[in-house]
C-alpha positions in Angstrom: 63.5 98.2 118.3 61.0 100.8 117.5 60.2 100.7 113.7 61.5 104.2 112.6 65.1 103.1 113.6 67.4 101.1 111.6 71.0 99.9 112.1 73.6 102.2 110.8 74.8 101.1 107.7 78.2 99.1 107.2 81.4 101.2 107.1 82.8 101.1 103.7 85.8 98.9 103.3 88.9 101.0 103.2 91.2 101.3 99.9 95.0 100.9 99.8 96.7 103.6 99.0 98.9 103.9 95.8 100.9 107.2 95.1 101.7 108.1 91.5 104.0 110.3 90.8 103.9 112.5 87.6 106.2 114.9 86.3 106.4 115.4 82.6 103.5 114.9 79.9 104.8 111.6 78.4 104.6 110.5 82.1 101.0 111.7 82.2 100.1 110.3 78.8 101.4 106.7 79.7 99.9 106.5 83.3 96.5 107.8 82.2 95.1 104.0 81.8 96.9 103.1 85.1 95.4 105.8 87.4 92.0 105.0 85.7 92.1 101.6 86.6 93.0 102.1 89.8 90.5 104.6 90.2 88.0 101.9 89.2 89.1 99.2 91.6 87.6 98.2 94.6 90.6 97.8 96.4 93.0 100.8 95.4 92.9 104.4 96.0 95.3 106.2 93.5 96.8 109.5 94.9 97.9 111.6 92.1 101.1 113.5 93.0 102.3 116.3 90.3 105.8 117.7 90.6 105.2 120.7 88.4 108.0 119.7 85.9 105.6 120.3 83.3 102.9 121.6 85.2 100.5 123.1 82.5 100.7 120.4 79.8 100.5 117.6 82.5 96.9 119.3 83.4 95.9 119.7 79.9 96.3 116.0 79.2 94.9 115.0 82.7 91.9 117.3 82.2 91.0 115.1 79.2 90.5 112.0 81.2 88.7 113.8 84.4 92.1 113.2 86.6 93.3 116.0 88.9 96.3 116.1 90.9 95.7 115.1 94.6 99.1 116.7 95.7 101.0 119.4 93.6 104.5 119.5 94.7 105.3 122.8 92.4 108.7 122.2 92.0 109.1 124.4 89.7 109.5 124.8 85.4 111.8 123.0 82.9 114.5 125.7 83.2 115.3 124.7 86.9 118.8 123.2 87.3 118.9 119.4 87.5 120.1 119.1 91.3 117.8 121.8 92.3 114.8 119.8 90.7 115.6 116.4 92.0 116.1 118.0 95.4 112.9 119.8 95.5 110.9 116.7 94.5 112.4 114.8 97.5 111.8 117.6 100.1 108.6 118.4 99.1 107.5 114.7 98.5 108.6 114.0 102.0 106.5 117.0 103.5 103.5 115.8 101.5 104.0 112.4 103.2 104.2 113.6 106.4 101.1 115.5 106.3 99.1 112.9 104.7 100.4 109.4 106.5 101.4 111.3 110.2 99.7 108.3 112.0 102.3 105.8 111.3 106.1 106.8 111.6 108.3 106.5 108.2 109.3 102.7 107.7 107.5 101.2 110.7 104.0 100.2 109.1 102.5 97.2 109.4 100.3 95.3 106.9 97.0 96.1 108.7 98.2 100.1 108.5 98.6 99.5 104.5 95.2 97.6 104.4 93.5 100.5 106.3 95.3 103.2 104.1 97.1 104.5 107.0 100.1 104.1 104.9 100.8 103.9 101.4 101.5 100.5 99.7 103.6 101.9 97.0 104.8 104.8 95.0 104.6 104.4 91.2 107.1 106.0 89.3 107.6 106.2 85.3 110.5 106.1 83.0 113.5 108.0 83.5 112.7 111.7 84.6 114.2 113.6 87.2 110.8 113.7 89.0 110.6 109.9 88.9 114.2 109.6 90.4 113.7 112.2 93.2 110.4 110.5 94.2 111.7 106.9 94.0 114.9 107.9 96.0 112.3 109.8 98.7 110.2 106.9 99.2 113.2 104.5 99.6 114.3 106.8 102.2 110.5 106.6 104.0 110.3 103.1 103.5 107.7 102.9 100.8 107.8 100.3 98.1 108.8 101.6 94.6 107.3 100.1 91.4 109.0 101.3 88.0 106.6 101.5 85.2 108.5 101.5 81.8 111.4 99.6 83.5 114.4 98.2 82.0 114.9 100.5 78.9 118.5 100.8 78.2 120.2 102.8 75.4 123.3 100.8 75.5 125.8 103.8 75.4 126.9 104.1 79.0 125.5 106.2 81.6 125.6 109.6 79.9 123.6 109.3 76.8 120.4 110.3 76.7 121.4 112.4 79.6 120.4 112.4 82.5 117.6 110.0 81.8 119.8 106.9 81.1 121.2 107.3 85.0 117.9 108.2 86.0 116.5 104.7 85.3 119.4 102.7 86.1 119.6 104.3 89.4 115.5 103.5 89.8 116.1 100.1 89.2 118.6 99.8 92.0 115.6 101.3 94.2 112.7 99.5 92.8 111.1 96.2 94.3 108.8 95.9 91.3 109.9 96.2 87.8 106.9 96.6 84.9 109.1 95.8 82.0 107.2 96.5 78.4 108.9 93.7 76.7 111.0 90.8 77.0 114.1 92.4 75.8 113.6 95.0 78.7 113.2 92.4 81.3 116.5 90.7 80.1 118.5 94.1 80.6 117.2 93.9 84.0 118.4 90.0 84.7 121.7 91.0 83.2 121.8 93.8 86.0 121.2 91.3 88.6 117.5 92.5 89.3 115.9 89.2 90.7 113.5 87.7 88.1 110.6 87.2 90.3 110.4 90.9 90.6 110.3 91.9 86.9 106.7 91.7 85.2 106.6 91.9 81.2 103.1 94.0 81.2 103.4 95.6 77.7 103.9 99.2 77.1 101.1 101.4 79.1 101.6 104.0 75.9 99.6 101.6 73.8 96.8 101.6 76.5 96.7 105.0 76.4 96.3 105.2 72.7 93.6 102.9 72.8 91.9 104.8 75.7 92.3 107.9 73.2 91.1 106.3 70.2 87.9 105.5 72.1 86.9 108.8 73.0 84.5 110.9 71.1 86.1 112.9 68.7 84.9 116.3 68.6 84.0 117.5 65.0 84.4 114.3 63.4 81.0 114.0 62.6 80.7 117.7 61.4 84.0 117.1 59.0 82.6 113.9 57.7 79.0 115.8 56.6 81.1 118.6 55.1 83.1 116.4 53.1 80.2 113.9 51.6 77.8 117.1 50.9 
């Protein structure tokens, strides 16, 4: 082989796609640590899907962490009706899915398809918003496993309070195949609802991880304020 020729560099191993759906500012805050961890992983590729429920506020929060939406669904603002919001999330999520993952028919993916990034390994939804419920139901229809972050919270007042969040989180619990519960009490709530305990992991509250991340960030103007107070 001539000395000026080199063998081609090995192809980088494909990453497994994980779809992360974000609708509101609280979801964005609590999902920042998870998105950053997946982004730093050698095995996973986070695909951030924003619904537009709290569009500007989500963008402002994510900008602090250097996170940008890969897929904006643009479902409308907080004044849209609940049925309209859920339906829009479902329809636009499905449209995005078919555009990005058109090589494999919905529900027919193999383990190799997932490993090669041709089909998402999971959809992560957080909490109890209409965006989370709509995305979870759409993912279920498409045969994508749903992971529920902040699972197992219950108000203990039936399905109507708080409205519609209490029913949203109960319905997501029926759809999800993996439940990330903040506390052992949340785990017990799910077990009482006949969720298999092997599908529940007590992970702590990602809001604490977000707080730790935020507290470690440089504080603009802090040094100036401290200098002014000491002079």
